[in-house]
C-alpha positions as CSV (number, residue, x, y, z in Angstrom):
1,M,-220.3,112.9,77.4
2,S,-218.2,115.9,76.5
3,R,-218.6,118.4,73.7
4,T,-216.0,116.6,71.5
5,D,-218.2,113.6,71.3
6,D,-220.6,115.7,69.1
7,L,-218.0,117.1,66.8
8,P,-218.2,115.9,63.2
9,V,-214.9,114.2,62.4
10,D,-213.3,114.0,59.0
11,A,-211.6,110.6,59.7
12,V,-211.3,107.9,62.3
13,L,-208.2,106.0,63.1
14,D,-208.8,102.8,65.1
15,A,-205.5,101.6,66.5
16,S,-207.2,99.3,69.0
17,G,-205.0,96.3,69.9
18,L,-201.8,97.9,68.6
19,N,-198.8,98.7,70.8
20,C,-196.2,101.4,70.7
21,P,-194.9,102.6,68.2
22,E,-197.7,101.4,65.8
23,P,-200.5,103.8,66.9
24,V,-198.3,106.8,66.4
25,M,-196.9,105.5,63.1
26,M,-200.4,105.0,61.8
27,L,-201.4,108.4,63.2
28,H,-198.6,110.0,61.3
29,N,-199.8,108.5,58.0
30,K,-203.4,109.3,58.6
31,V,-202.8,112.9,59.5
32,R,-200.7,113.3,56.3
33,D,-203.8,112.3,54.2
34,L,-206.1,114.7,56.1
35,A,-206.9,118.1,54.8
36,A,-205.5,121.1,56.7
37,G,-207.9,121.9,59.6
38,G,-209.4,118.4,59.4
39,L,-210.5,116.7,62.6
40,L,-209.3,113.1,63.3
41,K,-210.6,110.9,66.0
42,V,-208.2,108.3,67.3
43,I,-209.2,105.1,69.2
44,A,-206.4,103.3,71.0
45,T,-205.9,100.7,73.7
46,D,-202.2,101.2,74.4
47,P,-201.7,103.3,77.6
48,S,-198.5,104.7,76.2
49,T,-200.6,106.7,73.7
50,R,-201.5,109.0,76.6
51,R,-197.9,110.2,76.5
52,D,-197.1,109.7,72.8
53,I,-200.1,111.3,71.1
54,P,-199.9,114.7,73.0
55,K,-196.1,114.8,72.3
56,F,-196.8,114.0,68.6
57,C,-199.3,116.9,68.4
58,L,-197.0,119.3,70.2
59,F,-194.0,118.4,68.1
60,L,-195.8,118.6,64.7
61,G,-198.1,121.6,65.6
62,H,-201.4,119.8,65.5
63,E,-204.1,120.7,68.1
64,L,-205.1,118.0,70.6
65,L,-208.7,119.2,71.2
66,D,-209.5,116.5,73.8
67,Q,-208.5,113.1,75.1
68,Q,-210.6,110.7,77.1
69,E,-210.2,107.3,78.7
70,E,-213.1,104.9,78.9
71,A,-212.8,101.4,80.2
72,G,-209.2,100.9,78.9
73,T,-209.9,102.7,75.6
74,Y,-208.2,106.0,74.9
75,L,-209.9,108.5,72.6
76,Y,-208.2,111.5,71.0
77,W,-209.6,114.4,68.9
78,I,-206.8,116.0,66.8
79,R,-207.2,119.0,64.6
80,K,-204.6,119.0,61.8
81,K,-202.6,122.2,61.7
82,I,-203.3,124.7,58.9
83,E,-200.2,125.4,56.9
84,A,-199.0,128.9,57.1
């Protein structure tokens, strides 16, 4: 278990069973509703999220705190950027 497993999250997005591009589309909507600086945990089963979610964060300025893979499930902890 890593330190991120213990972080209190503000929201959870369960995109299990969904394939590209649905997890990232759902992530985009979920992040929009989150307060600046909020922490979102994403649960996905699509291996393409390993590429798509880090790119999403980089492109939009959100912080990908951690990503883990566990028996075909991909977990991501994303801190929403704080508007300048």
